[in-house]
Structure formats: C-alpha cells, structure tokens
C-alpha positions in Angstrom: 8.9 35.5 0.2 8.9 32.6 -2.3 6.0 30.1 -2.1 4.4 27.4 -4.2 0.8 28.2 -5.0 -2.0 27.1 -7.3 -4.7 29.6 -8.5 -7.2 26.9 -9.6 -7.7 23.2 -9.2 -6.0 21.0 -11.7 -3.0 18.8 -12.7 0.6 19.4 -11.5 1.0 22.2 -14.0 -1.2 24.5 -11.9 1.6 24.7 -9.2 3.6 27.8 -9.5 6.8 28.8 -7.6 6.3 32.5 -7.2 6.6 35.6 -5.0 3.9 35.8 -2.3 3.2 38.1 0.6 4.9 37.1 3.8 2.0 36.5 6.2 1.6 38.2 9.6 0.4 36.3 12.6 -2.9 37.2 14.1 -4.1 36.3 17.6 -3.4 32.7 18.4 -1.0 32.2 15.5 2.7 31.8 15.1 4.7 32.6 12.0 7.1 29.8 11.3 10.2 30.1 9.1 10.0 26.8 7.1 13.0 24.5 7.3 11.2 21.6 5.6 7.7 20.6 4.4 7.0 17.0 3.7 5.0 16.1 0.6 1.8 14.3 1.6 -0.6 12.6 -0.8 -3.4 14.8 0.7 -1.6 17.8 -0.9 -2.1 16.2 -4.3 -5.7 15.4 -3.7 -6.5 18.9 -2.5 -4.6 20.4 -5.5 -6.6 18.3 -7.9 -9.9 19.4 -6.4 -10.8 15.8 -5.4 -11.6 17.0 -1.9 -13.1 20.4 -2.7 -16.3 19.6 -0.9 -14.5 18.4 2.2 -11.6 20.7 2.3 -12.4 23.8 0.3 -9.6 26.3 -0.2 -9.3 29.9 -1.2 -7.2 30.7 -4.3 -4.3 31.2 -4.5 -3.5 28.4 -2.2 -0.2 27.1 -0.7 -0.1 23.3 -0.2 1.7 21.4 2.5 0.1 20.2 5.7 3.4 19.0 7.4 6.0 21.5 8.5 9.2 21.8 10.6 10.9 25.1 11.2 11.7 27.9 13.6 9.4 30.4 15.2 9.8 33.8 13.5 7.0 35.9 15.1 4.3 35.4 17.7 0.8 36.7 17.3 -1.0 38.6 20.1 -1.6 36.6 23.3 0.6 33.6 22.2 2.6 32.2 25.1 4.9 29.3 25.6 7.0 29.9 22.4 9.9 32.3 21.6 11.4 33.4 18.3 14.0 30.9 17.3 12.3 27.9 18.9 12.4 24.8 16.7 8.9 23.4 16.1 6.8 21.1 13.9 3.1 20.9 13.2 0.3 19.2 11.4 -1.4 22.2 9.8 -5.1 22.7 9.1 -6.1 21.3 5.7 -7.8 24.4 4.4 -5.3 27.0 5.5 -2.3 28.0 3.4 0.4 25.4 4.0 4.1 25.0 4.3 5.3 24.9 0.7 6.7 28.3 1.3 9.5 30.2 3.1 7.1 31.1 5.9 3.8 29.7 7.1 1.2 30.6 9.7 0.4 27.9 12.3 -2.2 27.9 15.0 -0.2 28.0 18.2 -2.1 25.0 19.6 -0.8 22.7 16.7 2.9 23.2 17.5 5.2 20.8 19.3 8.9 21.2 20.0 10.9 19.6 17.2 13.1 16.6 17.9 16.7 17.4 18.8 18.3 14.3 17.3 17.4 14.7 13.6 17.9 17.5 11.1 15.1 20.0 11.5 14.0 19.8 7.9 13.6 16.0 8.2 11.3 16.4 11.2 8.6 17.6 8.7 8.2 13.9 7.8 6.7 13.1 11.1 3.5 15.1 12.0 0.6 14.0 9.8 1.6 10.4 9.1 3.0 9.7 12.5 -0.3 10.9 14.1 -2.3 8.9 11.6 -0.5 5.7 12.6 -0.7 6.5 16.4 -4.4 7.4 16.3 -5.3 4.3 14.2 -3.5 2.0 16.6 -4.4 3.5 20.0 -7.8 5.3 19.5 -9.5 3.3 16.7 -8.0 -0.2 17.0 -7.2 0.0 20.8 -4.2 -2.2 20.2 -2.8 -3.8 23.3 0.3 -5.9 24.2 0.2 -9.5 23.0 -2.2 -8.9 20.2 -1.4 -9.8 16.6 -1.7 -7.1 13.9 -1.4 -7.1 10.1 -0.3 -3.8 8.6 -1.4 -4.1 4.9 0.7 -1.6 2.9 3.4 -1.2 5.4 5.9 0.1 2.9 4.4 3.6 2.9 4.9 6.4 5.3 2.0 5.6 7.6 2.9 1.9 7.5 6.5 2.5 8.6 5.4 4.4 11.7 2.6 1.9 12.3 5.0 -1.0 12.4 7.3 0.8 14.8 4.6 1.9 17.1 2.7 -1.4 17.1 6.0 -3.1 18.2 6.4 -0.5 21.0 2.8 -1.3 22.1 3.8 -4.9 22.5 2.1 -6.4 19.5 3.2 -9.2 17.1 3.5 -7.4 13.8 3.0 -8.9 10.3 3.6 -6.5 7.4 2.8 -6.6 3.8 5.2 -4.7 1.5 7.3 -4.9 -1.6 10.7 -6.5 -1.4 12.4 -3.1 -1.6 10.9 -2.2 1.8 11.6 -5.5 3.6 14.9 -4.6 5.1 13.6 -1.2 6.4 10.5 -2.8 7.9 12.6 -5.6 9.5 14.8 -2.9 11.1 11.6 -1.3 12.4 10.8 -4.5 14.2 8.3 -6.3 12.0 8.1 -10.0 13.1 7.0 -11.2 9.7 7.0 -9.6 6.2 5.0 -10.9 3.2 5.1 -9.5 -0.3 1.4 -9.3 -0.7 -1.8 -11.0 0.1 -2.4 -13.4 -2.8 -4.6 -16.0 -1.0 -6.2 -14.6 2.2 -6.8 -18.2 3.4 -3.0 -18.8 3.5 -1.6 -15.6 5.1 1.0 -16.5 7.8 0.0 -15.4 11.3 -3.7 -15.2 10.6 -6.2 -14.6 12.1 -5.2 -11.1 13.4 -6.7 -9.2 16.3 -6.2 -6.0 14.3 -5.8 -5.4 10.6 -4.7 -1.9 9.5 -5.3 -1.5 5.8 -3.4 1.3 4.1 -4.0 0.5 0.5 -7.0 1.2 -1.8 -9.2 -1.9 -2.1 -12.4 -3.1 -3.7 -15.5 -4.2 -1.7 -14.6 -7.8 -2.6 -11.1 -7.3 -1.4 -12.3 -5.8 1.8 -14.5 -8.8 2.4 -11.4 -11.0 2.1 -9.5 -8.8 4.5 -12.3 -9.0 7.1 -11.9 -12.7 6.8 -8.4 -12.4 8.1 -9.6 -10.7 11.3 -10.1 -12.9 14.4 -13.5 -13.1 16.1 -14.0 -9.9 18.1 -11.2 -8.1 16.2 -11.2 -5.0 14.1 -10.3 -3.9 10.6 -9.1 -0.3 10.5 -8.9 1.3 7.1 -7.2 4.6 6.1 -8.6 4.2 2.6 -11.7 2.3 1.3 -14.3 1.6 4.0 -15.0 -2.0 4.8 -18.1 -3.8 6.1 -18.1 -5.4 9.6 -18.9 -9.0 10.3 -21.4 -8.8 13.2 -21.8 -12.6 13.4 -18.2 -12.8 14.5 -18.1 -9.6 16.4 -15.6 -8.1 13.9 -15.7 -4.3 13.7 -14.8 -2.2 10.7 -13.7 1.4 11.2 -11.9 4.2 9.4 -9.2 6.5 10.7 -9.4 10.2 10.1 -6.3 11.8 11.5 -6.3 15.1 13.3 -3.7 17.5 14.6 -2.9 16.8 18.3 0.1 18.7 19.7 0.3 16.5 22.9 0.4 13.3 20.9 2.9 14.8 18.5 5.1 15.8 21.4 4.9 12.1 22.6 6.1 11.0 19.2 8.9 13.5 19.2 10.0 12.1 22.6 10.1 8.6 21.1 12.3 10.0 18.2 14.7 11.6 20.7 14.8 8.4 22.8 15.8 6.5 19.7 12.7 4.3 19.7 11.0 5.9 16.7 12.8 6.5 13.4 12.0 9.2 10.9 12.6 7.8 7.5 13.3 10.4 4.7 13.9 9.0 1.2 14.9 12.3 -0.5 15.2 16.0 0.0 14.3 18.3 -2.9 14.2 22.1 -3.4 10.9 23.8 -2.7 11.0 25.1 -6.3 10.7 21.5 -7.5 7.3 20.9 -5.8 5.5 20.5 -9.1 8.0 17.8 -10.0 7.4 16.0 -6.7 3.7 16.0 -7.4 4.3 14.7 -10.9 6.5 11.9 -9.6 3.9 11.0 -7.0 1.2 10.8 -9.7 3.5 8.5 -11.8 4.4 6.3 -8.9 8.1 7.4 -8.9 8.5 8.8 -5.4 10.9 6.5 -3.5 9.3 7.4 -0.1 8.9 10.4 2.1 10.1 13.5 0.3 11.0 16.7 2.1 10.8 20.1 0.3 13.4 22.6 1.4 13.2 26.3 0.8 16.3 28.0 -0.8 
C-alpha cells in the first residue's frame, strides 16, 4: 500500500510518500480502508519531535490521528462490525496513523460514520469535535443560559465549540478574523468580535465560561481570567492559565481523548442536521508534506482532508 511516513523527527521534508506493508489486524483491532484523513496540528507537532517525551513513536511512523473509511478486515474476537461498514475514529497518538491507504484502529475507538456527508469529509470530525465537546461538557460543565466566550473560534475546534455551545443553550460570543465571521454566524454565534484588544471593553463580559483556543502569554492569560465572572471557569486548550481563588474562578486545561460513545453522539447530531462538518479543502494523500508546510506557513484555509489515490 501507499503511505506517508517519516523515518526521523524533523521538518516537513522528512515526510515521504512511499510503499509500506499493509498491516494485518490483531486481536481487538480493525483494518480500515482509508477514505480520508484530516490533517491535525498534533500531527505536525509529533512529526517535529516536539511531543517526543509525551507521545513517543517508533520509526518509520505514519501520521494522522483522524480517519474515516470502511472496514476491510476484522481482528480475532472483534464483534459489532462487518467488512464494508463505514466508520470513523480518533486514533491513538503513538500508533501508526491514517495518512495511508489502510490503517489499524482499536475496535473500541470506532463509531459508525455519518450518512449525510461524504465519507472522506467525516474525517474532519473525530479529534476536534471531541475536544470541543469534552471542553464544554466535562471541563467547563456548560449549562443552558450561561454566557461563553470562545477565543479563537475561527479554528476547527472553535467551530464545533460554537455550534455545540449553542445546542447546550448558551449565549455565545466568538472571537475570530473577519474571514470567519459569516461561517460562525451560520453556526449560531450570538456575537462576533475580531479580537480582544481591551479586555475591559469586551462586549458581553463577564462570561461564565471562557474557552481559550489560541496560544497566550501569562500576562494575556491574566487578562482573560479577568473576563470570567465570579465562580466561572477559564478552559484552555493551549497555554495554562492561573485561577483567581478570591473570585472563585477556576482555570483548567482540556486534554482530549478518544471516546466512541461521544463520537457516535456527535455523528447523530451531524445526521440530524444540527452539527455541521466544515471542510475547507481536500488534497491528495501524496501532498501530505505540502499540507504540513502550508500549516507551518499559516496558509491552510481550514480543515484539510487528505484522500488516498
């Protein structure tokens, strides 16, 4: 089969589109024929070696933690799936990933793919959709009637966070560049601001929940905490923030995990028409190195799905 692999940590030039052995499923595994694999920034961080101590990989390594495709083979003792079933998954960080024609997935990570979108596009849901859902429901414990600020809503996680927060009954303020405003408005954002220039003058503040999705400095984090209402919470997917115990303000980070039941719930929302998967572009698997380079240069227009030949 064809796969994208890197044989050492490094820049985008370590990514090679090459022949690789087609894997065979062991007990508890499913072999998935890949329809699409969504590029995720975590792929670039792992490739560069920035997360080597947290997520060590064996070389050669195939990137790609988000996949959609069809079941090709079942490992011993796997039940509940049949060859030909359309599935998607958030794959383990250290295993070989989905930038290939075939990938092994633990059976417990799989969910049935949505029926209302192209199968390849479904790859743009698993990791980022689960990150948004877990940040809102498990970490922030967002409830109906609360006010939330999604800082950096123009990105993949932010788009899902805006949609899901609205479905949870929150009033949503989003920060994003002008190019994302129409999309976020269609997702249900109540208020969109370009960026936070003066924290003391942010419309809608204070917020019960602030979900921060952009890298920040300690000083900037302190300003963001100031936007949180007494008893509220700042949830960060990037730089950790400090709480404000005097006002009862929590500070927490979200570390997403694969959860097939939650992923199935998100798929149900997609098929019900209440959650939209947004794909900016679809590129050939052979162009994976180019996608990584475009990400490093800030040129990716949004979620990019890599499609095998």
